[in-house]
C-alpha positions as CSV (number, residue, x, y, z in Angstrom):
1,M,0.0,0.0,0.0
2,G,1.0,3.6,0.0
3,R,0.6,4.4,-3.7
4,A,-2.4,6.7,-3.0
5,F,-0.7,8.6,-0.1
6,E,2.5,9.2,-2.0
7,Y,0.7,10.6,-5.0
8,R,-1.6,12.8,-2.9
9,K,1.3,14.1,-0.7
10,A,3.3,15.2,-3.7
11,R,0.6,17.5,-5.1
12,K,-1.2,18.5,-1.9
13,L,0.7,21.8,-1.4
14,K,0.0,23.0,-4.9
15,R,-3.7,22.2,-4.8
16,W,-4.3,23.7,-1.4
17,G,-1.6,26.3,-1.2
18,N,-3.6,29.3,-2.3
19,M,-6.0,30.2,0.4
20,A,-8.4,32.1,-1.8
21,R,-8.6,29.0,-4.1
22,V,-9.3,26.8,-1.0
23,F,-12.2,29.1,0.1
24,T,-13.7,29.2,-3.4
25,K,-13.6,25.4,-3.7
26,L,-15.0,24.8,-0.2
27,G,-17.7,27.4,-0.8
28,K,-19.0,25.7,-3.9
29,E,-18.9,22.3,-2.1
30,I,-20.9,23.7,0.8
31,T,-23.4,25.2,-1.5
32,I,-23.8,21.9,-3.5
33,A,-24.1,20.0,-0.2
34,T,-26.7,22.4,1.1
35,K,-28.7,22.2,-2.1
36,A,-28.7,18.4,-2.0
37,G,-29.3,17.8,1.8
38,G,-30.6,21.0,3.3
39,P,-29.0,23.8,5.4
40,D,-29.1,22.0,8.8
41,P,-25.7,20.3,9.5
42,D,-27.4,18.1,12.1
43,T,-29.4,16.4,9.4
44,N,-26.9,16.8,6.5
45,P,-23.8,14.7,7.1
46,R,-21.9,16.0,4.0
47,L,-22.5,19.6,5.0
48,R,-21.5,18.9,8.6
49,V,-18.1,17.6,7.6
50,L,-17.5,20.4,5.1
51,M,-18.2,23.0,7.9
52,Q,-15.6,21.2,10.1
53,Q,-13.2,21.3,7.2
54,A,-13.9,25.0,6.6
55,K,-13.1,25.7,10.3
56,K,-9.8,23.8,10.0
57,E,-8.9,25.8,7.0
58,N,-9.7,29.1,8.8
59,M,-12.4,29.9,6.3
60,P,-14.3,33.0,7.7
61,K,-17.7,32.1,9.2
62,E,-19.4,34.6,7.0
63,N,-18.1,32.8,3.9
64,V,-19.6,29.6,5.1
65,E,-22.9,31.3,5.9
66,R,-23.0,33.0,2.5
67,A,-22.4,29.7,0.7
68,I,-25.3,28.1,2.6
69,K,-27.6,31.0,2.0
70,K,-26.7,31.0,-1.7
71,A,-28.1,27.4,-2.0
72,T,-31.4,28.4,-0.4
73,S,-31.9,31.6,-2.5
74,K,-34.7,31.7,-5.1
75,D,-32.4,33.4,-7.5
76,F,-29.6,30.7,-7.3
77,T,-28.8,28.8,-10.4
78,D,-27.7,25.4,-9.2
79,Y,-24.1,24.3,-9.9
80,K,-23.8,21.4,-12.2
81,E,-21.0,19.0,-11.5
82,M,-19.3,18.0,-14.8
83,N,-16.2,15.9,-15.5
84,Y,-13.9,16.3,-18.4
85,E,-11.2,13.8,-19.5
86,G,-8.4,14.2,-22.0
87,Y,-4.7,13.7,-22.8
88,G,-2.1,16.3,-22.2
89,P,1.3,16.5,-23.8
90,C,3.3,13.2,-23.8
91,G,0.1,11.2,-23.4
92,I,-0.5,12.2,-19.8
93,A,-4.1,11.3,-18.8
94,I,-5.9,14.2,-17.1
95,F,-9.2,14.1,-15.3
96,V,-10.9,17.4,-14.5
97,E,-13.8,17.9,-12.1
98,T,-15.8,21.1,-12.3
99,A,-18.8,22.8,-10.6
100,T,-20.4,25.4,-12.9
101,D,-23.5,27.4,-13.5
102,N,-22.6,27.7,-17.2
103,T,-21.6,24.4,-18.9
104,T,-21.2,26.1,-22.3
105,R,-18.5,28.4,-20.9
106,T,-16.8,25.7,-18.9
107,V,-16.5,23.1,-21.7
108,A,-15.3,25.8,-24.1
109,N,-12.6,26.9,-21.7
110,I,-11.5,23.4,-20.8
111,R,-11.3,22.4,-24.5
112,S,-9.2,25.6,-25.3
113,Y,-6.7,24.8,-22.5
114,F,-6.1,21.3,-23.8
115,T,-5.8,22.5,-27.4
116,K,-3.5,25.4,-26.7
117,H,-1.2,23.3,-24.6
118,G,-0.7,20.4,-26.9
119,G,-3.4,18.1,-25.6
120,S,-6.9,16.9,-26.6
121,L,-10.2,16.6,-24.8
122,G,-11.7,13.2,-24.9
123,T,-15.2,11.8,-24.5
124,S,-16.8,11.3,-21.1
125,G,-15.8,8.1,-19.4
126,S,-12.8,7.5,-21.8
127,L,-10.2,7.7,-19.1
128,E,-12.1,6.9,-15.9
129,F,-10.7,3.3,-15.8
130,L,-7.2,4.7,-15.4
131,F,-8.1,6.1,-11.9
132,D,-9.4,4.6,-8.6
133,H,-12.1,6.8,-7.1
134,K,-11.5,7.1,-3.4
135,C,-12.8,9.0,-0.4
136,V,-10.1,10.4,1.8
137,F,-10.6,11.4,5.4
138,K,-8.1,13.3,7.4
139,I,-8.7,12.9,11.2
140,A,-7.0,14.0,14.4
141,P,-5.0,11.2,16.2
142,K,-6.9,9.9,19.2
143,E,-5.2,9.0,22.5
144,G,-5.1,5.3,23.1
145,V,-6.0,4.4,19.6
146,E,-3.2,2.5,17.7
147,L,-3.0,2.8,13.9
148,D,-3.0,-0.9,13.3
149,D,-6.0,-1.4,15.5
150,L,-7.9,1.4,13.8
151,E,-7.1,-0.1,10.4
152,L,-8.4,-3.5,11.4
153,E,-11.6,-1.9,12.8
154,L,-12.2,0.2,9.7
155,I,-11.7,-2.6,7.1
156,D,-15.4,-3.6,7.6
157,Y,-16.4,0.0,6.8
158,G,-14.6,0.2,3.4
159,V,-11.3,1.6,4.4
160,D,-8.3,0.0,2.6
161,E,-5.4,2.2,3.7
162,V,-4.6,4.0,7.0
163,L,-1.5,6.2,7.3
164,F,0.0,8.7,9.8
165,E,0.9,12.1,8.4
166,E,3.3,14.3,10.2
167,A,2.6,18.0,10.6
168,D,3.9,19.9,7.6
169,E,6.4,22.6,8.8
170,E,5.8,24.6,5.6
171,E,2.1,24.9,6.2
172,P,0.8,27.3,8.9
173,N,-1.3,25.7,11.6
174,S,-0.5,22.3,10.3
175,T,-1.0,19.4,12.8
176,A,-0.3,15.7,12.7
177,S,-3.1,13.6,11.3
178,I,-4.3,10.2,10.3
179,V,-5.3,9.7,6.7
180,L,-7.9,7.1,5.7
181,Y,-8.5,5.9,2.1
182,G,-11.6,4.1,1.2
183,D,-13.8,3.2,-1.7
184,F,-15.8,6.1,-3.0
185,Q,-19.1,4.3,-2.1
186,S,-17.9,3.9,1.5
187,Y,-17.9,7.6,2.3
188,S,-21.1,7.7,4.4
189,A,-20.3,4.5,6.4
190,I,-16.8,5.8,7.2
191,Q,-18.1,9.2,8.3
192,K,-20.7,7.7,10.5
193,Y,-18.1,5.4,12.2
194,L,-15.8,8.3,12.9
195,E,-18.5,10.6,14.3
196,E,-20.0,7.9,16.5
197,N,-16.6,7.0,17.9
198,G,-15.6,10.6,18.7
199,F,-12.9,11.2,16.0
200,E,-12.3,14.8,15.0
201,I,-12.6,15.1,11.2
202,Y,-10.2,17.6,9.7
203,S,-11.3,17.1,6.1
204,A,-13.2,14.6,3.8
205,E,-12.4,14.7,0.1
206,F,-12.8,12.6,-3.0
207,E,-9.6,11.7,-4.9
208,R,-8.9,10.0,-8.2
209,I,-5.7,8.0,-7.7
210,P,-3.9,6.8,-10.9
211,N,-3.5,3.1,-11.3
212,D,-0.1,3.7,-12.8
213,V,2.1,6.8,-13.4
214,K,4.1,7.8,-16.4
215,E,7.7,9.0,-16.0
216,L,8.7,12.1,-18.0
217,N,11.9,14.1,-18.3
218,E,12.0,17.6,-16.9
219,E,11.2,19.3,-20.2
220,Q,8.2,17.1,-20.7
221,K,7.0,17.6,-17.2
222,A,7.2,21.4,-17.7
223,S,5.0,21.3,-20.8
224,V,2.4,19.2,-18.9
225,Q,2.6,21.4,-15.9
226,K,1.6,24.5,-18.0
227,L,-1.6,22.8,-18.9
228,L,-2.3,21.6,-15.3
229,D,-1.7,25.1,-14.0
230,K,-4.1,26.6,-16.5
231,L,-6.8,24.2,-15.6
232,E,-6.3,24.7,-11.9
233,E,-6.6,28.5,-12.3
234,D,-10.1,28.3,-13.9
235,E,-12.8,29.3,-11.5
236,D,-15.1,26.5,-12.5
237,V,-12.5,23.8,-11.9
238,Q,-12.7,22.0,-8.5
239,N,-10.0,19.3,-8.9
240,V,-7.5,18.2,-11.5
241,F,-6.0,14.6,-11.4
242,H,-3.4,13.2,-13.7
243,N,-1.0,10.2,-14.0
244,M,2.3,12.0,-14.4
245,A,4.9,10.9,-12.0
246,E,5.8,13.7,-9.6
């Protein structure tokens, strides 16, 4: 095991480094969760964990309240979650997750990024088999709970990897945590177990982990990175996954 963790660790700082980007991403997720399950976190598990994550990321309370209020507004045009798949330079597979209120704008932008940076946008579902869809929980270590014991306990709930992550000295307010990887469909069962057993949830995300990675030289990596950066900068893009070795 460990493939998922190593891939995620390598790109975590870039994905979450920009605070404004984090707040925008979380705000959309909170709005989507509110629209789907209602504005009460007591009865909306997904919203509940996102609010905990927002607190951990020091997202202002008013931003959270605004995102919830947006979902309940009569004038709100619901975000549509759309995925786009394509190949970048050197045959690197790229999976793009978006949340948008204008799919025409989004697909036009995504297509243009691929085209201008030596890639091509594929059809929906064409690359999905190259990635494992996982739910990823980051939780606070709990006194008296050993990692091996926790892993054995959580196997029945769909968790297939449990790892300890040291505090990152380059990130402000970073603390040591336990990272759990499970099947995408196991999200609800894992969250329920953690909450019922008193674990503090720092974050809960969905990741697409490549089944295999492709090695490139530095020049090739730079050409792919230009496309990845352009995709990450788009306001409609929530996540970008790829199979380039870091």
